[in-house]
N, C-alpha and C positions, 0 to 999 in steps of 0.2 A: 503493499500499500505507499508505502514512504515513496520507494522508488517510483512509483506511477503517478504520485503528489509532485514529486521533483519533476518527472517529464512534463506535465500539464504545466507547471510553474515554469519551466524553461521555454515551453511554446508560448505563453502569456508573454514572456518577456521578451521573446522574438517579434511578436506582432504589436506591441507597444508602438506608437508613432513616436518620431522623434521629436523633440522639442525646439520651435522654432527658433532660430538663430536671429537675435535682436537687431535691427536694422543699423545700429550703430557700429556693431559688429562687422557685419556685410560690409557697409560702406568703407569699414579701416583696411578690410581684406582687399577689395577691389581697387583701393586705393594703392595698397602695398603692391598687389599683380602689374597695375600700370606703372608704379614708379622701378620695378624690376625688370622690367620688360621694356623700356623708355626708348632703348636704342633700339630694337627689334621695331617696335610699332612705328619709329620715325621711319625707318628703312619700307618699311611695308607701304607706310602711306606713299613715299615717294615713288616706289614700282608702281603702286594702284592708280594714282594719281592720272597718269597720262591715259591710261585704259579707261579711266572714267569719262574723260574727255571725249575719248572714239567712242564711248556709249552712247552718252549723251547727244553728242554732236549728230550720230547716225539717224537718230529721230526727230532732229529739227528740220523745220523747211529754211530755204536759201534766204527767205527775209528774216529769219531769228539769229540767224547766224551774228549780225551785227549790232544784237540790242546789249551785249552783255551779260544774259542769265545763261547760268549752267546748266538747269533742267528746262527741257523743252516744254512749250507750251502754247498750244496743245502738242500732244506727241503725234508725229507724224510716219506713218510706216509705208509711204509711197516710194522712199528712195531706194528699199531692198528690189521692188520690182521693177525701177529703173535700171538696177544694177545687171539684173536677168536680161533685160529686154536691149540695154544699151552696148552689150559685147555678148559675144557666145560664152555666158558664164559656163554653164552646165558643161560645153566641150572642153573648155580650161579646167574644170574640175574634176572630169572624165583622165584628162591628160596627168594631172596633177596626182591623182590616186594611183594610178597606173603606175607612175612615176615612184613614188613613195613606197608602195606596196613591192615591186619588183626589186628595187632596190635596196629594201630592209633585207628581203628574201636572199637575196645574193651576196650581201655583206656576212650575214648570220653563216648561210651555209656554207661560204667558202673562208671564212674566218675561224671555224672552229677546229677545222681538222688542222692548220697552221699553229692555233695555239696550244693544242693538244701536243701537236710534236714538239713547240717550243718548251713543254712543261711536264710532259710524261716520259718524253723517249729520250736516250742518251745518244747523239752521236756525233760525230767530228766535225768540228765549226759550228756547232748549234749556237753558243752565246756569241761568235762574231756575227752570223747571220742575223741574228735578234737584234743588235747594234744595229745593223745595216737597215734592217727594216724600222727601227725608231728612227733612225735618221731620216729617213723619207717625211716623217712629220715636220720636219724643220723647213721643208721646202714648200714655199706657198703656191698655190693652185695656179696661178698667172706664170709661173716659171715654165710650166711644160704645158701651158695652153698651145703656144705656136706650133711645137711639134705633134700635139694631139690631133690639132685642127688639121695639119696637114695628112696624118695619117686617117683621120677620119674622112677627110674631103676624098681620098684616095676611093676609100672603100665606099663611096657615094652613101654615107650615114647622114650628113648635114640636111638639119631640114627635119629630121626622124627624133624619135625619144632613143633610138640606140646608142649616141655618145653617152648617156646620161645612165642608163640600164646595164650596157655590159660590163664596163669598167669594174661594176662593184663586185661581179662575181670572180673577181681576180684578188678579192682581201681588200682590208684597211688595217694600217698599220695600228691606229688608234682602237680598233676593236680588237685587232688581235692581242695588242697589250693589254687591254682589261679581263679579255677572257683569260689569258695565260695568267695574270696574277690570282685569279679566282680559282682557275683549275689548280696551283699551286696549294691551294688550301684542301683540297680533297686527301685525304691520306692515302699515301700509296700500299698501305697493305689492302685495299680494298681491290687494286688493280692485279697485285701480287696473287691473290686470292683467285679471282677471274682466270689469271694465266694459268695457276694450278688445275684450275677446273677444266681447260682444255681451250680457253676463248683466246679470238685472236683480238689485233690491237681496235681492228674496227667495231667488233663487237664490244669491248670495253669501252670504246668511246662514244658509243651509242647506246647502251646498256647500264654503263656505271656512271659514268664522267657526265655527260649532260643531262640527262635524269637529277641530278644533285644540283648542278648548275643552271638550274632554271630561273633564278633571280638574276644572276648576271647575264644569260640569256636575255633575257626581258627586257634589261635595263640596255644593253647595246643595240637591241633591237629597235627601244624606243627613241634611242639616240639618233640611230639611222632615219627613223621614221621623219623627227623633227627635223633633220639637217635635210632631206630630201624635200621635205613640205616646203620650208621657209627658204629653200634653194634659188637662187635668184642670178647669179653669175653665170653657171654653166647653161641653164635652161636659155639664159639672153644670148649665151655665143654659140649654140650649137641649134638651136631652134627658133631665135628671134626672126627670121626669114621667113618662119611658116605658120600663117595663122591657126591653120588645123592641129598643130602641134605643142601650141604654146601653153606654159604652165600658169595657174593663178597669180605666181607672182612674178612674172613678166607679162601678161593680160591686164591686170589691174592697174598698171602704168599707162595704159590707155585713157583712165578718166582724165590724166593729167593733161594729156596732148588735146583731148577733145575738146574740156570745157578750161583749155589755156589755164589749169591750176586756180581756177575759180570756185567750181563745186567742192567745195569741202565737205557737204552733208555726204552726197555721192560718194564721195572717196573712202568717210568715216564708213559708212555703211559697208561699203567692197569690203575693207578692211576688218570690219568686224564679222561678215560673212567667211573670212579669209582663216581667222585665228578661233572660231569658235571650234571646231572640230578637233584642233590641237588641245585646246583646252580641257574638252571632254576625256580624249582619250588620254591624256595625263592625269587626270583625275581618276579614270577607272583603274590605271594602272600605277598609280602612285604609290601604293603597297610595295609592290613588287620591285618598283623601280629604285624607292629607298633602301628596301633591305638588298638589292644588288649593288648599290653602289657605296653602301657601308659594310658589306662583307670583301668586296675586293681589295685586295692586297693585306688581307690579315691574315697572315700564315700559322697554323697553329694546326 
């Protein structure tokens, strides 16, 4: 009976509502949190303010731009339809998706085996070759643009998406570096156990290493997708003369030419339509992305 009564008393204690925190204490905690994170709050405001300007301007009419008001009144949604009708927005969007998706697939598929060879296999000249791969990161893209343009011209690829997609299937130094650092954190005992069971290096890579490295793979995939989505220089160089193969980053510059730089509300609406998909993808993959970046390079 005593034990049963104790159980009832413990259950009653668990369901008892918590005493409300006095307003003065809540206010003091809020002020303490604000003071403790004041620097982070200021930096966040600095980064968010330009995005807020883009967002609110996208819902303004041309007459509201010079009034000095931050918030549109009334809210105008016609700028987005102008973006879709003034330029072939859906075609540019499709080209951008094709470029971003295929470039991401190409970089991931080509970089994983190379990173595995640099991190899990022993072969002569491995470290020197890895340093050579890292050295390519020091070369700006503009240095090799002329030679690559000549090569793509002879292949008759200029004006298509091929110069943007095909090179990604030959690996990326930054992606190889990040994946290698993550692969080094995976215990060698797992690979040795798989070899004892008769697994080949390809089986070890696909069945042991890659499943354990999903956060790192997701992180580098997100990096490459964002780079390809925001890439302006390469699409302008290789597809700038073809209206059918332009990406959004290049196509949206037409508003500046068509409106002579004065249709800011339409430019902001186009910019908002350009960045919203990236923001959605980032927030959906935020957990895996942060985990991959955090664990990369922590060897143990």
